[in-house]
C-alpha positions in Angstrom: 99.9 187.5 -145.6 100.0 185.8 -142.4 103.1 184.1 -141.2 102.9 180.7 -139.9 105.5 178.4 -139.0 106.2 174.7 -140.4 108.0 172.3 -138.5 109.2 168.4 -139.5 111.3 167.9 -136.1 114.5 167.3 -138.0 117.1 165.2 -136.0 120.3 165.0 -138.3 123.2 163.1 -137.4 125.5 163.1 -135.3 123.0 161.9 -132.1 123.9 162.1 -128.7 122.2 160.5 -125.9 118.2 161.6 -125.3 118.5 163.4 -128.9 114.9 162.7 -129.7 113.4 163.7 -126.4 115.3 166.9 -126.8 114.0 167.6 -130.2 110.3 167.3 -128.8 111.2 169.3 -125.9 112.6 172.0 -128.3 109.9 171.9 -130.8 107.2 172.7 -127.8 109.4 175.7 -126.9 109.4 177.2 -130.2 105.5 176.6 -130.6 105.2 178.5 -127.4 107.1 181.4 -128.6 105.6 181.6 -132.0 102.1 181.6 -130.0 103.1 184.9 -127.9 104.7 186.4 -131.2 101.5 186.0 -133.1 102.2 183.6 -135.5 99.2 182.3 -137.4 99.5 178.8 -137.4 101.7 175.9 -136.3 102.1 173.4 -139.3 103.2 169.7 -138.4 104.0 167.3 -141.1 103.3 163.5 -141.3 106.1 161.4 -142.5 107.0 157.7 -141.5 110.3 156.2 -141.7 111.9 159.2 -142.1 114.9 158.7 -139.3 116.9 161.9 -139.3 114.7 163.7 -141.8 111.6 164.0 -139.5 110.7 162.7 -135.9 107.1 163.9 -136.9 105.2 160.5 -137.3 102.6 160.9 -134.8 101.7 164.7 -135.5 98.2 164.6 -134.1 99.5 163.6 -130.7 102.4 166.5 -131.1 99.7 168.9 -132.0 97.6 167.8 -129.0 100.6 168.7 -126.6 101.2 172.1 -128.4 97.5 172.6 -127.9 97.7 172.6 -124.3 100.7 174.9 -124.1 99.3 177.4 -126.4 96.6 179.9 -126.4 96.2 181.7 -130.0 98.4 180.0 -132.6 96.1 177.7 -135.0 97.5 174.1 -135.5 97.5 172.5 -138.8 98.0 169.0 -139.7 100.0 169.3 -142.9 99.3 166.8 -143.9 97.0 163.5 -143.0 98.5 160.8 -145.5 95.4 159.9 -147.2 95.7 156.3 -148.1 93.3 154.2 -146.1 96.4 151.9 -145.2 97.9 154.7 -143.3 94.8 156.6 -142.2 91.6 155.4 -142.6 89.1 158.2 -143.0 86.8 157.5 -140.0 90.0 157.6 -137.7 91.2 160.8 -139.5 88.0 162.6 -138.9 88.0 161.0 -135.5 91.3 162.4 -134.6 91.0 165.6 -136.0 87.4 166.3 -134.1 89.1 165.5 -131.0 92.1 167.7 -131.4 89.5 170.6 -132.6 88.0 170.3 -129.1 91.2 170.0 -127.4 92.6 173.2 -128.9 89.3 175.1 -128.8 88.7 175.0 -132.6 92.3 176.2 -133.7 92.8 173.1 -136.1 93.4 173.2 -139.8 93.3 169.9 -141.6 95.4 168.9 -144.7 95.1 165.7 -146.7 97.8 164.3 -149.3 98.4 161.0 -151.3 101.8 160.5 -149.6 104.9 159.4 -151.5 106.5 156.1 -152.8 108.4 155.2 -149.6 105.3 155.4 -147.6 103.1 153.6 -149.6 105.6 150.9 -149.6 106.0 150.9 -146.0 102.2 150.3 -145.5 101.3 148.2 -148.6 99.7 150.7 -150.5 99.2 149.8 -154.1 100.4 153.2 -156.1 97.8 152.5 -158.8 95.0 153.1 -156.1 96.1 156.3 -154.1 94.6 158.9 -156.3 91.1 157.2 -156.0 91.6 156.7 -152.5 92.6 160.5 -151.7 89.8 161.6 -153.5 87.3 159.2 -151.8 89.0 160.5 -148.2 88.3 164.3 -149.3 84.9 163.5 -150.0 84.2 161.1 -147.2 85.8 163.1 -144.2 83.7 166.2 -144.3 80.6 164.1 -144.4 81.6 162.3 -141.1 82.3 165.7 -139.5 78.6 167.3 -140.6 76.1 164.3 -140.5 74.6 162.4 -137.7 75.3 159.4 -139.5 76.8 158.4 -142.8 76.0 155.6 -145.3 78.8 155.4 -147.7 79.3 153.2 -150.7 82.7 153.7 -152.6 85.6 151.6 -154.1 87.4 151.8 -150.9 85.2 152.5 -148.0 81.8 151.1 -147.1 79.8 152.3 -144.4 76.3 151.6 -143.1 74.7 154.4 -140.8 78.2 155.0 -139.1 77.9 157.9 -136.3 81.2 159.5 -136.0 82.0 161.3 -132.7 83.0 163.8 -131.7 82.2 166.0 -134.3 84.3 169.1 -134.8 84.3 172.1 -132.3 84.2 174.4 -135.1 81.1 174.4 -137.2 80.9 173.2 -139.8 84.3 171.9 -139.3 87.8 172.8 -139.6 89.5 174.4 -142.9 90.3 171.7 -145.4 93.5 172.1 -147.3 95.5 169.7 -149.7 99.5 169.3 -149.9 100.4 169.7 -153.6 103.8 169.7 -155.5 102.7 169.8 -159.1 100.2 171.6 -161.4 98.0 168.6 -161.3 97.7 168.7 -157.4 97.3 172.4 -157.3 94.0 172.0 -160.0 93.0 169.1 -157.8 92.9 171.2 -154.7 90.8 174.0 -156.4 88.5 171.5 -158.0 87.8 170.3 -154.6 87.5 173.7 -153.2 90.3 173.2 -150.4 93.1 175.4 -149.6 96.6 174.2 -151.4 99.9 173.9 -149.4 102.7 174.0 -151.6 106.6 174.9 -151.3 108.7 177.3 -153.1 112.0 175.7 -151.6 112.9 174.7 -155.1 111.0 176.9 -157.5 111.6 180.5 -158.7 109.2 183.0 -157.6 107.7 183.7 -161.0 106.9 180.1 -161.4 105.1 180.6 -158.0 103.2 183.8 -159.2 101.9 181.5 -161.9 100.7 178.7 -159.8 99.2 181.3 -157.8 97.1 182.3 -160.6 96.3 179.0 -161.8 95.2 177.9 -158.5 92.8 180.8 -158.3 91.4 180.1 -161.5 90.8 176.5 -160.5 89.0 177.4 -157.4 86.9 180.0 -159.2 85.4 176.7 -161.3 84.5 174.9 -158.2 80.9 174.4 -158.1 80.9 171.8 -155.7 83.3 171.6 -152.8 84.0 168.4 -150.9 83.6 170.4 -147.3 80.7 172.6 -146.4 82.4 175.8 -147.6 85.5 177.0 -150.0 88.6 177.6 -148.6 90.1 179.7 -151.2 93.7 180.0 -149.4 97.1 179.5 -150.7 99.9 178.5 -148.5 103.8 177.7 -149.1 106.6 176.7 -147.0 109.9 177.7 -147.7 113.2 177.7 -145.7 113.5 180.7 -143.5 116.4 181.8 -141.0 116.7 185.2 -139.5 119.3 186.7 -137.7 121.1 189.9 -136.3 123.0 190.4 -139.3 123.3 188.6 -143.0 127.0 187.8 -142.0 125.2 185.9 -138.6 123.0 183.9 -140.5 125.5 182.6 -142.8 127.8 181.7 -139.8 124.7 180.2 -138.0 124.9 177.4 -140.8 122.1 178.5 -143.1 123.8 177.1 -146.3 124.7 174.0 -144.9 121.0 173.6 -143.7 119.5 174.2 -146.8 121.6 172.1 -148.8 121.5 169.0 -146.0 117.5 169.7 -146.7 117.6 169.5 -150.2 119.7 166.4 -150.5 117.9 164.8 -147.8 114.4 165.5 -148.7 114.9 164.4 -152.5 116.4 161.3 -151.4 113.7 160.4 -148.9 110.8 161.1 -151.4 112.7 159.3 -153.8 112.3 162.2 -156.0 114.1 161.0 -159.1 111.4 158.6 -160.0 108.5 160.9 -158.7 109.8 163.5 -161.2 109.6 161.0 -164.3 106.4 159.9 -163.2 105.0 163.5 -163.2 106.6 164.4 -166.4 104.9 161.5 -167.9 101.6 162.2 -166.3 102.0 166.0 -167.8 102.7 165.1 -171.1 99.5 163.1 -171.5 97.7 166.3 -170.3 99.4 168.3 -172.8 99.0 166.1 -175.6 95.3 165.0 -174.7 93.1 165.7 -177.6 90.3 167.1 -175.4 93.0 169.7 -173.9 93.4 168.5 -170.7 91.2 171.0 -168.7 92.5 173.9 -167.1 96.0 171.9 -166.0 96.7 170.8 -169.6 95.9 174.6 -170.6 98.4 175.7 -167.8 100.9 173.0 -168.7 100.9 174.3 -172.6 101.5 177.7 -171.2 104.5 177.0 -169.2 106.3 175.7 -172.5 107.3 179.4 -172.7 109.5 179.0 -169.8 110.7 175.7 -170.4 114.6 176.7 -170.1 115.9 175.6 -166.7 117.6 178.1 -164.4 120.8 177.5 -162.5 118.7 176.1 -159.4 116.9 173.5 -161.3 120.0 172.3 -163.0 121.6 171.7 -159.7 118.4 169.9 -158.5 118.9 167.6 -161.7 122.2 166.8 -160.7 121.6 165.6 -157.3 118.5 163.7 -158.9 121.4 161.8 -161.1 123.3 161.2 -158.1 125.9 164.0 -158.5 127.1 165.8 -155.9 126.5 169.5 -155.8 128.7 171.8 -153.1 126.9 173.2 -150.3 127.7 176.7 -151.2 127.0 176.4 -154.5 123.3 174.7 -154.1 122.8 177.5 -151.4 124.0 180.4 -154.0 121.6 179.2 -156.7 118.6 178.7 -154.6 119.1 182.2 -152.9 119.5 183.7 -156.3 116.0 182.5 -157.7 114.4 183.9 -154.3 113.8 180.2 -152.7 115.5 181.2 -149.6 114.7 184.0 -147.0 117.8 184.4 -145.2 119.6 187.1 -143.7 119.3 190.0 -141.2 116.0 191.3 -140.3 116.0 193.9 -142.9 116.9 191.4 -145.6 114.0 189.0 -144.5 111.8 192.0 -144.5 112.5 192.6 -148.4 112.3 189.1 -149.1 108.9 188.5 -147.1 107.6 191.5 -148.9 108.3 189.7 -152.5 106.3 186.7 -151.2 103.4 188.8 -150.1 103.2 190.7 -153.5 102.9 187.0 -154.9 99.3 187.0 -153.6 100.0 184.3 -150.9 97.5 183.9 -148.1 100.0 182.1 -145.6 103.7 181.7 -145.9 104.6 178.7 -143.5 108.3 179.8 -142.6 110.5 176.5 -142.2 113.0 177.4 -139.4 113.8 174.4 -137.6 116.0 172.7 -140.1 118.9 170.2 -140.4 121.6 171.2 -137.8 120.8 175.0 -137.1 121.1 175.2 -133.3 118.2 175.7 -131.2 119.3 179.1 -129.9 119.6 180.2 -133.5 116.2 179.0 -134.4 114.4 180.7 -131.4 116.1 183.9 -132.6 115.2 183.5 -135.9 111.5 182.8 -134.9 111.9 186.0 -132.5 113.2 188.5 -135.4 110.6 187.3 -137.8 107.8 187.4 -135.3 108.6 191.0 -134.8 107.9 191.2 -138.6 104.6 189.9 -138.4 102.3 193.0 -137.8 104.0 194.6 -141.1 102.2 191.8 -142.8 99.1 190.7 -140.9 97.6 193.5 -139.3 95.0 191.2 -137.6 
């Protein structure tokens, strides 16, 4: 299992003069350290209108800067928001190929359909995002690998367009899909692209079943959207390592995990998103034709329907009910969603993730108000464990 670093450039209040500039400088410093320690990839999100939740609104620029300050670490855009009003496929292909050259062929590219607040910000029709994302997945690798592209789709019409530059990596950078539901995991497998998931609010036994589900889905891919199948699973979760278990808590790990949970669920308007997801999954479960591999998986999940304490706490937050920071941290920690503690504690928890069959663990270490020096110490301590999990 490769150990990666996941970053959103979080900037929680209270703010001081120059706070945004400082956060960018700190992120570059963290990337330089990760490069020296042998982390596999630096994953940078794309969010718009995120305020304190994320300053990463122009990740391709941030990744270009990091590419010039690092030598080995790969650079992941996780992920390009695929609706055309946010990122037209031609522009996405051009920017990615340019970044691939600037980094010397270290780029990894994800695509995702984004979420309601960003659709609203850019005037995207929610009813069209699934088809726009599908068309982007089909179009971007064609633009990378063909001298000229003619395309007649529902949303995009190209007549002999030549997109330059072509990527430095041949035939093109690895393709990924950010995913948060069984349906999107199934879509990633069907497309033959790697899947970027989160364990932050999911118990490890569920993650294990999702890993098997993706492997089943990608095994049925008979025509990948790219030039090859990228059969990889990456998961991100909150990680904070300190010299002792007690120091990790004193650093503010509990408050950081709770802040992120509440802020993320609010920013993504998760209550409405969960309701929509539930309705879509019910249709697949009740589909007379079986609902394909995803419908089969969802029916199998009925045996695990009873919610655990962490899921009940998240449900309370979605309903607008406050959950104490310590309680939220405790229930997330109990289900294995958090990797927090001393180096030995983190080693044991990393081993549990490796045993699930995950290819890459995207460690989310710059979270909320954790002090920069504590984040750097955490990156150092986790980095010292990398050879135990990634012999390469």
